[in-house]
C-alpha angles and dihedrals in degrees: 000000000000124000095256093052091046091051092048092049092048090049091050089049091051091049091050094047094047091043093051091048090049091051091050091048091050091050092049095050100034123115089206122124118278098259090055092049091048089051090053090050090049091049090049091051092050094047092047090049090053088048090054092051093044095051096042103039099078116077095238133135094253092187088062092050095043094099092057092044094050090051092049091046091052093049095046091045092054092048092049092043089056098039099042103029104024093236117145116207113257122230088260091054090048092049091048089046090054088054090048090051091047091049091049090053091049093049091046101046105027110115119196 
């Protein structure tokens, strides 16, 4: 699998994981009637299942790609947190995110 395809698949996995988590969060904190909440939980379970298949299907060394994935997860999580929940990242989140990005770069490009 080439680098572009790998990056796209990891990005899709991050979107699915964050999306499933956001659906579960919405179901937990919703004031909607029970059938609606159960539907949200079912949707979250399905999306998280698809995430699990997506991230584990390719025969890659996921530990090697973990740095890239963690960076993508952080970025997607912040976008969804703002878009879906109206929460802007605090300075602490941004500082921690910078460390996550730096760590991802180190894990991706460090050669022994």
